GUTISE-456666 format. One record per atom (N, C-alpha, C, CB): residue in one letter; x negated, y negated, z. Coordinates in steps of 0.02 Angstrom, whole numbers, plus 50000, padded with zeros to 5 digits. Glycine has a CB too. Layout:
AXYZ;...
This chain:
X499585006050000;X500005000050000;X499564993850000;X500485000050062;X499734989049958;X499304983249948;X499224979050011;X499574978949893;X499734978950053;X499694974850113;X499204977750162;X500394974150145;X499144984350165;X498714987650212;X498224992250175;X499124991650264;X497684989450148;X497184993550114;X496654995450165;X496874989650053;X496765001150199;X496335003350254;X496365010850258;X496555000050321;X495975013750304;X495955021050312;X496255023350377;X495245023450306;X496595019050413;X496885020850477;X497555024450465;X496985014550523;X497565031050477;X498175034850462;X498755032650506;X498045042250472;X498605030750569;X499145028950614;X499485022450592;X498885028150686;X499085017950563;X499375011750539;X499785012950475;X498825006450527;X499555017750435;X499955019750377;X500635022350400;X499585025250336;X500625026450453;X501245029450479;X501715023950503;X501085034350536;X501465019250543;X501885013850569;X502135009550512;X501485009450620;X501705008350462;X501895004150405;X502475007150367;X501305003150359;X502445013750354;X502985016950317;X503635017150356;X502775024050298;X503585017750422;X504195017350463;X504515010450458;X504035019050537;X504095005250464;X504354998450464;X504604996250396;X503814993650489;X504214997550344;X504354994850278;X504784999350235;X503724993450243;X504845005850252;X505215010450209;X505805013650246;X504755015950183;X505655017350300;X506175021250333;X506725016850364;X505865025650387;X506525011950405;X507015007850440;X507445003650392;X506665003350489;X507155000350341;X507584996850293;X508085001350258;X507164993250242;X507875007650241;X508335012250209;X508895014250257;X507955018550186;X508725015350320;X509245016950370;X509735011150378;X508935018650437;X509465005050381;X509894999150387;X510344998450327;X509474992850396;X510084999650267;X510484999250207;X511055004450207;X510055000250145;X510895010550229;X511405015850232;X511955014050282;X511085022550250;X511755011250339;X512255009350390;X512695003650364;X511895007150455;X512394998750331;X512774993150304;X513274995450250;X512314987850275;X513065000250208;X513525002950157;X514105006450191;X513145007750110;X513965010350243;X514495013850279;X514985008850311;X514195018450332;X514715003550341;X515154998550372;X515554994750319;X514744993650414;X515264993750260;X515634990450207;X516224994650184;X515164988950148;X516125001150179;X516665005650160;X517215005450214;X516405012950151;X517015005550277;X517505005150332;X517884998550329;X517155005850400;X517534993050312;X517874986550308;X518374986550251;X517354980950297;X518214989750195;X518684990050139;X519294994150158;X518344993150077;X519194999650194;X519765003650217;X520194999550265;X519525010050252;X519864995750309;X520244991550356;X520654986350319;X519764988250406;X520364983350268;X520724978250229;X521334981250195;X520254975250176;X521284987350169;X521854990650138;X522404991950189;X521634997250105;X522214994050249;X522714995250301;X523044988750323;X522384998650362;X522664983350326;X522954976850344;X523464974650292;X522404971550352;X523304975550228;X523774973650175;X524404978050178;X523444974350106;X524314984450192;X524894988850197;X525354986750254;X524674996150207;X525044984950311;X525464982750367;X525804976150353;X525034982250430;X525454971650316;X525764965250299;X526374966250254;X525254960750264;X526324970950207;X526904972450164;X527474975450205;X526704977150107;X527304979850252;X527824983050293;X528164978050339;X527524988750333;X527794972950360;X528084968150406;X528644964150375;X527554963450432;X528684964050308;X529234960650274;X529844965050266;X529014958250208;X529804971250285;X530354975950279;X530834974950338;X530104983250278;X531494974350326;X531964973350381;X531954978950432;X532664972550354;X531774985150411;X531744990750457;X531104990750499;X531804997250419;X530654986350481;X530004986050516;X529884978750533;X529414989150472;X530124976650590;X530094969450604;X529874968150676;X530794966250592;X529234969350692;X528994967550758;X528874960050763;X528354971350775;X529074957150819;X528934950050828;X528204948850843;X529364947250884;X527884953450877;X527174952950891;X526814957750845;X527014954450966;X526354955450803;X525994959850757;X525644965550794;X525484956050716;X525644971450764;X525354977250797;X524594977550790;X525654983450768;X524294972750757;X523564972450749;X523314965650772;X523374973650674;X522784965750812;X522494959550835;X522234955350777;X521924960950884;X521954958550725;X521704954950668;X522264951150632;X521354959650619;X522834954550623;X523404951250589;X523684945750633;X523944956450572;X523704946850698;X523964941650744;X523544935250739;X523964944250816;X522884936050740;X522444930150735;X522514926950666;X521714932150748;X522524931050614;X522574928450546;X523244924750535;X522494934050495;X523784927450563;X524444924650551;X524514917650579;X524974929150582;X524224916450638;X524334910050672;X523744905250670;X524524911450743;X523154907650649;X522574903150651;X522144903450588;X522144904850712;X522414905650532;X522004906650472;X521664900150450;X522434909350415;X522044894750445;X521754888450422;X521224885950470;X522294883250413;X521344886650534;X520864884450584;X520224888750582;X521174884550654;X520314895250570;X519734899650564;X519304897750504;X519954907050559;X519614895850449;X519234893750391;X518844887350405;X519714892650331;X519144882650443;X518784876650462;X518184878250507;X519244871750498;X518274882850554;X517724884950597;X517174888250557;X517974889650651;X517364892450508;X516854895750466;X516464890550425;X517194900850419;X516814885550399;X516474880250361;X515984876350405;X516974875550331;X516194874850466;X515734871350512;X515134875550529;X516104869350574;X515244882050538;X514684886550553;X514184886850496;X514934893550570;X514434886850434;X513994887050376;X513574880650372;X514404887950310;X513864875050392;X513484868750390;X512874868850436;X513944862950409;X512894872950488;X512324873150534;X511734876950506;X512544876350600;X511824881050455;X511284885350431;X510704881450401;X511554890250381;X510824876650354;X510254872850329;X509904868750383;X510474868250273;X510284866450433;X509974862850488;X509524867550528;X510514859750534;X509754873850538;X509334878750573;X508684880050536;X509724885350582;X508724880650470;X508114881850431;X507644875850436;X508284883150357;X507924869750436;X507504863850443;X507154863650510;X507924857450433;X507504865750564;X507204865850630;X506624870850633;X507734867650683;X506674876350594;X506134881150591;X505554878750548;X506384887750565;X505704875350493;X505194873550444;X504814867250464;X505504872550377;X505154862350494;X504824855950509;X504234856550557;X505334851250537;X504274860450611;X503674861150654;X503074863950616;X503824865650713;X503204868550571;X502654871250530;X502344865750486;X502904877050485;X502764861550456;X502504856050415;X502134850950458;X503074852650378;X502384849650518;X502054844850562;X501344847150580;X502474843750625;X501284853550596;X500634856150617;X500164856850558;X500714862950652;X500404859850504;X499964861450447;X499814855350403;X500264866950406;X500314851050391;X500224845750341;X500084838850371;X500844845250300;X500284837750434;X500184831150465;X499624831150516;X500834828850498;X499634835850562;X499124835850615;X498454838250588;X499354840350674;X498464843350545;X497844845850515;X497584840750464;X497954852850482;X497004837650479;X496734832450435;X496564834950366;X496124829350467;X496284840950361;X496084843550296;X496694844550251;X495714850150305;X497214847450278;X497814848450238;X498154841950221;X498294853050274;X498114837050266;X498424830550252;X498094827250191;X498374825950313;X497434827650186;X497084824550130;X497254827950063;X496334824850141;X497444834550067;X497624838150007;X498364837449989;X497444845450014;X498754834550035;X499474833950025;X499624827649984;X499844833750094;X499804828549921;X499904822949876;X500544819049893;X499944825349804;X501034822349922;X501674818949937;X501604814049994;X502214824149954;X501084814650035;X501014810250093;X500474804950083;X500854814350153;X500174804250023;X499614799650014;X499814792350021;X499304800849947;X500454790750013;X500674783850019;X500764781850092;X501334782749983;X500704786550139;X500774785250210;X500124787050245;X501364789150240;X500004783650300;X499434785650341;X499604792150377;X499244780050393;X499104795350405;X499224801750438;X499704800950496;X498564804850462;X499614795550535;X500064794550592;X500774793050568;X499804788750636;X500834788850515;X501504787350488;X501844793650462;X501454782050432;X501464797850428;X501744804050402;X501964808650459;X501244807750357;X501564808850512;X501754812850571;X502404810250601;X501194812750623;X502454803550608;X503054800650638;X503674801850594;X502954793150650;X503594801750528;X504154802950483;X504414810150492;X503944801750410;X503944814950493;X504154821950502;X504464823050571;X503544826650493;X504174819950622;X504464820650689;X505164817350692;X504004817450741;X505254811850655;X505914808750652;X506424813250619;X505874802150614;X506234816550564;X506684821350533;X506844827150580;X506374824150468;X506354829350617;X506454834850664;X506954832850719;X505784837050696;X506874826650745;X507334824150796;X508044823550768;X507104817350823;X508104821050706;X508764820550675;X509094827450666;X508714817050607;X508684832350648;X508954839150640;X509194841950707;X508424843850610;X508824840650761;X509034842950827;X509684839650848;X508484841450879;X509744833050837;X510354829450856;X510954831950815;X510274821850846;X510854832750750;X511404835150707;X511614842150728;X511184835150633;X511134846450744;X511294853250765;X511694853250830;X510654857450773;X511474849050878;X511824848750942;X512534846050935;X511444844450990;X512624840750896;X513294837850887;X513754842650851;X513244831250847;X513504845850798;X513934850450760;X514134856450802;X513564852750698;X513684859150843;X513864864850885;X514344862750941;X513234867850916;X514284856550966;X514774854151015;X515474853850985;X514574847151041;X515524851150925;X516174850750891;X516464857750880;X516114846950825;X516034862350858;X516264869250846;X516514872450910;X515704873450816;X516144871850964;X516344874951027;X516984871851054;X515784874251079;X517054865351048;X517664862051071;X518274864351030;X517594854351066;X518184864750965;X518744866850922;X518914874150933;X518574865650847;X518404878350946;X518544885350962;X518964885951025;X517884889350971;X518804881851075;X519204881851136;X519924879751124;X518894877351188;X520024874851081;X520704872651064;X521094878151028;X520684866351020;X520774881550982;X521094887050946;X521304892550995;X520634889850892;X520844894451040;X520994899751088;X521574897851134;X520374901451129;X521574891751160;X522104889651206;X522774889351171;X521934882851236;X522784887051108;X523414887051071;X523684893951060;X523324883651004;X523254898851047;X523484905651037;X523704908951102;X522934909851004;X523394907151158;X523614909651223;X524324907451237;X523144907151280;X524474901051225;X525154898551236;X525654902151191;X525184891051224;X525474903251128;X525944906451082;X526084913651101;X525654906251011;X525554917451120;X525664924451138;X526064925151202;X524984928051146;X525964920651250;X526364920851311;X527104919651295;X526114915651361;X527244914951251;X527944913651231;X528234919651194;X527984907451188;X527834922851151;X528084928551113;X528264934351159;X527564930851062;X527834935751208;X527974941151255;X528594939551296;X527374942451301;X528644933451320;X529224931451360;X529874932051321;X529134924351387;X529874929451259;X530484929751218;X530644936951198;X530394925551155;X530124940951187;X530234947951169;X530564951651226;X529574951351150;X530344950351288;X530634953751345;X531354951451357;X530214952451407;X531484944951347;X532164942351356;X532634945051303;X532164934751353;X532374946751244;X532794949251190;X532924956751192;X532504947551125;X532614960351240;X532704967551244;X533234969151296;X532034971051261;X533804971251274;X534344972951320;X534204979751352;X535024973151282;X534374980251414;X534284986451449;X533574987651472;X534494992151406;X533134982951462;X532444983751483;X532284978251533;X531944983451422;X532104980151594;X531974975251646;X531244975951669;X532454976151706;X530824971851641;X530114971851660;X529904965151688;X529684973751601;X530384961051704;X530204954151724;X529764954051785;X530834950151736;X529854958951831;X529444958951891;X528714960651877;X529734963951941;X528594964251821;X527924966551807;X527604963051747;X527924973951795;X527974958551714;X527694955051656;X527254949151677;X528254952651612;X527364946551737;X526964940751758;X526214942051756;X527164938651828;X525964947751783;X525234948951777;X525004949451705;X525034955251815;X525424952351661;X525244953051591;X525194946251558;X525744957451554;X525714942051569;X525724935451537;X525184930851563;X526414932251547;X525054931151629;X524584926451659;X523864928851657;X524784925151730;X523744935451660;X523064937951666;X522814941451603;X523024942651724;X523214945751572;X522974949751516;X522964945951450;X523404955951509;X523404941151442;X523434937451379;X522804933151370;X524064932951378;X522564930151424;X522004925451417;X521364928651388;X521844922551485;X521114934351414;X520514937251384;X520614939651312;X520264943051425;X521234941351293;X521374943451224;X521294937451177;X522084946451218;X521644932051193;X521654926251148;X521024921951154;X522264922051161;X520664922551210;X520044918751216;X519544920851162;X519724919751286;X519614927151139;X519174929551086;X519334926251019;X519244937051079;X519944923751009;X520154921350943;X519724915650918;X520884919250945;X519484911350963;X519064905850941;X518404908150911;X518934901250999;X518174914050933;X517544916750908;X517634921650851;X517174920150964;X518254923150832;X518384928650785;X518004927950720;X519114929050771;X517954921950693;X517614920750629;X516984916550639;X518084917250580;X517014911650683;X516454906950690;X515824910450715;X516644901450739;X515874914950763;X515284918150791;X514914922550741;X515464922250852;X515264927150705;X514884931150656;X514584926850600;X515334936350625;X514944921550579;X514664917250527;X514064913350553;X515204912450500;X514144910350613;X513614906250641;X513004910350661;X513874902450701;X513114915450703;X512554919450728;X512264924050674;X512764923450788;X512714927050633;X512464931150578;X512074926950528;X513044934650544;X512334921050512;X511974916550466;X511314914250496;X512404910550449;X511314912850561;X510684910850594;X510174916450591;X510814908850667;X510394922650605;X509934928350602;X509654929250532;X510294934750625;X510074928750481;X509834929450412;X509364923750393;X510434929750364;X509514917750417;X509074912050403;X508374913050433;X509374905550430;X508354915450495;X507704916550528;X507334922350495;X507804918050602;X507694927650477;X507364933250443;X507084930950375;X507864939150432;X507474926850339;X507234924150276;X506614919850286;X507774920150242;X506614915850340;X506034911750355;X505414916050368;X506174907150415;X505514921450405;X504944925950419;X504714929550357;X505144931050473;X505164931450313;X504974934750251;X504554930050207;X505584937150213;X504714923550210;X504314918750172;X503604918150200;X504654911950173;X503534919250266;X502864919150295;X502464925350275;X502894918550371;X502784931250283;X502464937550265;X502994942950263;X501884939350315;X503004946950210;X503524951950202;X503484957350256;X503484955050134;X502874958850279;X502794964050330;X503094961650397;X502064965850340;X502994955250414;X503284952650475;X504044952450471;X503014945550489;X504314950650413;X505034950650404;X505324957650412;X505224947950337;X504974962650386;X505214969550393;X505164971850466;X504814974250348;X504654969550502;X504574971450572;X505154968950614;X503924968850600;X505444963250594;X505994960350633;X506604964950633;X506184953550605;X506754968050575;X507354972150569;X507214979550580;X507664971150500;X506604981250603;X506424988250609;X506864992150657;X505704988850631;X507074988950712;X507464992450763;X508204990950759;X507204990650831;X508424986950712;X509134985550705;X509554991850694;X509254980650649;X509334996550650;X509735002750641;X509845006550706;X509405007250591;X509335006650750;X509395010150814;X509935006850856;X508725010250852;X509935000250859;X510434996650898;X511134997650869;X510274989150900;X511194997450803;X511854998150771;X512145005150783;X511804996850696;X511715010150792;X511945016950805;X512115017950879;X511425022050782;X511685015450924;X511765016850995;X512335012851027;X511125015451031;X512375006351012;X512845001951046;X513575004351038;X512774994851020;X513815006050976;X514505008250970;X514665014651009;X514665009450898;X514175019051020;X514295025151059;X514485023351130;X513675029651059;X514105018751161;X514275016551229;X514915012451229;X513695012551259;X515035008551176;X515625004251175;X516265008351173;X515594999651116;X516265013951138;X516855018251137;X517015020851207;X516765024051088;X516495022651244;X516595024751313;X516875019051355;X515935027351343;X516625013051346;X516875007251383;X517595005851365;X516435001051369;X517785006351301;X518475005251281;X518945010151317;X518545006051205;X518735016351322;X519155021351355;X519235019651429;X518845028351348;X518705017651462;X518745015851533;X519175009551543;X518045014751561;X519125004751497;X519534998651503;X520275000351497;X519334993551448;X520455004751450;X521155006851444;X521405010151508;X521245011651384;X520995014651536;X521195017851599;X521265012751655;X520675023151618;X520825007951658;X520855003051712;X521484998751706;X520234998551710;X521654996551645;X522264992551636;X522884996451658;X522334990351563;X522915002851640;X523495006951659;X523535007951734;X523475013651624;X522955009051766;X522965010051838;X523155003551875;X522275012451862;X522934997851849;X523124991451880;X523874990451877;X522754985551846;X524184992151819;X524904991351813;X525274996151860;X525124992551741;X525035002351864;X525345007151910;X525275004851982;X525035014151902;X524705002051998;X524604999452066;X525074993752080;X523874997252076;X525194989452030;X525664983852039;X526364986452054;X525664979351976;X526574991552017;X527234994552029;X527264997952098;X527404999651974;X526705001352116;X526685004752180;X526734999752238;X526045008852187;X526374994152232;X526414989152285;X527114986352292;X525914983452271;X527454985352235;X528134982752238;X528624987852268;X528374980752168;X528524994252252;X528994999352276;X528865001252349;X528945005552233;X528255000252373;X528085002352442;X528194996852493;X527375004652445;X528444990952472;X528524985452519;X529044986952573;X528714979152482;X529564990652554;X530104991852601;X530024998352641;X530764992152564;X529475001952628;X529355008152664;X528955006852727;X528985013252619;X528995011252776;X528595010352837;X527845010252821;X528745015952887;X527465006552862;X526755005552847;X526375012152846;X526445000852898;X526545016852893;X526155023052896;X526295027652836;X526305026752960;X526865026652802;X527025030652743;X526735027452680;X527775031452736;X526715020852679;X526485017352619;X525725016852615;X526785010452616;X525395017752672;X524675016552674;X524275021652633;X524435016552744;X524465027952637;X524065033252605;X524075032752529;X524315040052626;X524665032252495;X524645031752422;X524305025452397;X525345032052395;X524375019952433;X524055013752412;X523295014352420;X524315007752453;X523065017352476;X522355018252485;X522065022852431;X522205021152555;X522435027952413;X522205032552359;X522155028952292;X522685038452353;X522645024552279;X522635020752216;X522045015852215;X523295016952206;X521915012652272;X521335008152276;X520685011852264;X521315004652346;X520625017752293;X520005021652284;X519915023752211;X520005027752330;X520465025952179;X520415027952108;X520205022152064;X521095030852084;X520465016152079;X520275010352041;X519545008452054;X520735004452058;X519325009252116;X518615007952133;X518145012552094;X518505008852208;X518305019052093;X517885023952057;X517855022351983;X518145031152068;X518425020451955;X518455018851884;X518035012651867;X519175017851862;X518065007651909;X517685001551897;X516935002851904;X517904995951946;X516735007251951;X516025009051958;X515775012451894;X515915013652019;X516175016951866;X515995020351804;X515935015251747;X516515025751786;X516385010451746;X516355005351694;X515725001051700;X516985000851698;X515564998951760;X514954995051771;X514334998951751;X514904992751843;X514305005351770;X513715009451755;X513615010051680;X513785016351786;X514165011251643;X514115011851570;X513895005251538;X514785014251541;X514184999751562;X513994993251534;X513264991651546;X514434987751565;X513014993151606;X512324991351622;X511824995851587;X512214991551698;X512015002251576;X511575006651538;X511515004051466;X511845013951538;X512085002151436;X512074999551368;X511674993051365;X512784998451343;X511764988751414;X511404982351414;X510664983451423;X511674977851469;X510464988151466;X509764989451478;X509424992251415;X509674994251536;X509754996951382;X509484999651320;X509414994251266;X509925005351294;X509914990051261;X509884984751211;X509324979851225;X510554980951208;X509234978051289;X508694973351307;X508014976551294;X508754971251380;X507944983151309;X507314986551297;X507134986451222;X507344993651323;X507634987851180;X507514987951108;X507324980951083;X508124990551070;X507674975851109;X507524968951089;X506814966951110;X508034964051118;X506604969051170;X505944967351193;X505394971551161;X505904968051268;X505594977251131;X505104981551098;X504904978851029;X505384988551091;X505334974850999;X505184972250932;X504534968450928;X505754967850909;X504354964150978;X503704960750974;X503114965550969;X503604956451033;X503204971850990;X502664976850981;X502464977350908;X502874983651008;X502964977350864;X502824977750792;X502484971250768;X503474979050752;X502674965650799;X502344959350780;X501594959650797;X502674953450817;X501444961750858;X500744961950878;X500354967150839;X500694963350953;X500674972850825;X500314978150789;X500194976250716;X500714984750792;X500734974650680;X500674973050609;X500364966150599;X501364973350575;X500634961150635;X500384954350627;X499664953650650;X500814949550665;X499494956950705;X498804956650729;X498314959550679;X498744960250795;X498504965050648;X498064968050598;X497974963350538;X498344974850574;X498534960250516;X498494955650459;X498054949550475;X499194953350438;X498094947050537;X497684941350556;X496944943350557;X497894938650626;X496794949250585;X496104951550587;X495824952450517;X496044958150626;X496224955150471;X496014956250402;X496014949950360;X496454961550370;X496234944350389;X496244938050352;X496804937350302;X495604937150318;X497344941450309;X497904941250262;X498494937250291;X498124948250244;X498414934750351;X498934930650383;X498604925850431;X499464935150420;X498824919550430;X498534914650475;X498814915650545;X498674907550451;X498414913850594;X498644914350663;X499244909750676;X498064912550710;X499244903950643;X499814899350651;X500464902450627;X499684892950614;X500434906150570;X501044909350545;X501294914750593;X500914912350476;X500814918450623;X501014923550672;X501334920350733;X500414927850693;X501034914950758;X501314911450816;X502004908550800;X500844905850841;X502074905650740;X502724902950720;X503254908350715;X502664899250652;X503064914250690;X503534919750684;X503744922250753;X503224925550644;X503264922750799;X503424924950867;X503894919850901;X502794925850909;X503774913450889;X504204908250919;X504914908550890;X503914901350907;X504954909650824;X505624909950793;X505984916350812;X505564909350717;X505624921550830;X505954927850850;X506374926850912;X505434933350862;X506174922150955;X506584920751014;X507284918650995;X506254915251057;X507344914250945;X508004912150921;X508364917850886;X507934906250873;X507974922050849;X508274927750816;X508554932750866;X507774931150770;X508164934150919;X508404938750970;X509044936151003;X507864939951023;X509074929651014;X509674926651043;X510274927450997;X509564919251058;X510174926450931;X510724927150883;X510964934450879;X510504924850813;X510494939150878;X510684946250875;X511044948250939;X510064950750865;X510814945750996;X511144947251059;X511854944451060;X510734944451118;X511944938551032;X512614935651027;X513064939750982;X512574928451001;X512794942650929;X513194946850884;X513424953250919;X512794948650821;X512984956250959;X513184962250995;X513674960551051;X512564965651025;X513594954751082;X514084952551131;X514764951351098;X513854946151167;X514744948451038;X515354947451000;X515694954150985;X515204943750934;X515304959150966;X515594965750951;X515924968651014;X515064970550925;X515604968051071;X515894970551133;X516534966751151;X515384969951191;X516524960151141;X517134956151155;X517694958051108;X516984948651150;X517524959251045;X518034961350996;X518354967851017;X517724962050926;X517954972851035;X518224979351055;X518644978751118;X517664984351066;X518414974651166;X518794973651227;X519464970251213;X518384969451278;X519454965151169;X520084961651153;X520564966351117;X519934955551109;X520314970451070;X520754975151034;X521054980251082;X520364978650979;X520644982751128;X520894987651176;X521434984551220;X520324990351220;X521314978551244;X521804975151286;X522444973551247;X521504968751316;X522364971551185;X522944969851143;X523384975951132;X522724966851076;X523064981751116;X523454987851105;X523804990051169;X522984993451080;X523464989651226;X523774991551289;X524344986751307;X523254991751344;X524254980351293;X524774975451307;X525404976951267;X524534968451293;X525314978651202;X525894980251160;X526234986651184;X525674981051088;X525834991551203;X526124997851228;X526564996551289;X525565002851247;X526374991751329;X526754990351390;X527344985751378;X526304987251441;X527274980751336;X527794975651328;X528294977251273;X527484969051313;X528084981051222;X528524982351165;X528924988751177;X528124982851100;X529534988851151;X529954994751149;X530144996051077;X530584993951195;X529664998051034;X529794998450962;X530235004250943;X529144998750925;X530615003250890;X531015008650861;X530685011250798;X531725006250846;X530125008550781;X529755010550722;X529125014250743;X529575004350677;X528795018150700;X528185021750719;X527615016850735;X527965026450662;X527165019150777;X526585015050792;X526145014450730;X526175018050851;X525865008550720;X525465007250661;X524785010650668;X525374999550649;X524565013850614;X523925017450615;X523355012550627;X523825021250549;X523435006550603;X522895001650607;X522675000150678;X523104995250573;X523145000150725;X522974998450794;X522485003450823;X523604998150836;X522545009850804;X522075014850827;X521435014750786;X522395021650825;X521495013350722;X520915013550677;X520405008250696;X521125012750605;X520645002250710;X520184996550717;X519804996750783;X520564990050712;X520015000850832;X519665001050895;X518995004650890;X520095004350948;X518895008450837;X518295012550831;X517855010450773;X518475019850824;X517985004550744;X517595002350687;X517374995150697;X517995003050622;X516854993250661;X516634986350660;X517144982050625;X515954985650626;X517164975350639;X517624970950603;X517414970250532;X517664964150636;
């Protein structure tokens, strides 16, 4: 391989893993997720057509994706547009420090820089620093506007879903859940709809940021860019396995909380010595379930953090060799390591988004199971989307 013309077999082995095996695995995973996304889109269209049928008329959509799309589509498009505007600013924030160090501070490079000959070295430095400051201010203002608007979208959807559940319960004759709907309306609706503000903006913003940083690293050196994505396939495979377990535990916890609410209401009029034992048993079962949930979450988080912190190993191994061989400048390696911090943050936000998505879908499905009394079959989509990426 031209990048590594050496006789070290171990470095050949690491190189082929980074530059060949891992990119192929990532490509295969992305193709599989694309197929799943196409299947999901077909199911969403089928449900949308069925929702116009008089025999199939739920007031609350049976899919969280359709619910968000139905009431916030235009706002989601605005959020996506704002997120896209941040990407060139992000690239400028990465590129300008490199220009400041290499073209302005370095005297030799400044003398060779024809675009800056009309300015003194100090003036050229101040101009680049001014652009950098403007990029930071623009990035901060734009992200503030995005976060504020995301909060407005989420709060509007919380109010709408609470009204839908209340009206749905009032319209169901022979069904009396008013005593038990208050915890659902006040507590369960909020974490479901709080996700709606991030539904489109976060994958566009953080995914675009990650791609921008990876592109920046590839421009520095293709081997360093490949090292960045070397462990992504491992994360994409491991995280959903733990997330499915967490989804199952969350469903069990929601059901036990509702049963406990009913038990507390029914045991109020019983003598204390008779009511104490079943309530204590219910408390203990909920405690055990929450401990299992915490353990699974922390194992997944620990594995994810270990993989994220392991990536710099490839930087030091591959990048260090390139610097020693004179095929990469030390400044480029330091710049890549600095930008990886932002990349790791973006990837971590994407995985957090995936966990929030799965949690919101699980809660939404459980909420519908509890509040709805449908006369139509359950939609396949509600079960399908809990086990797939968006």
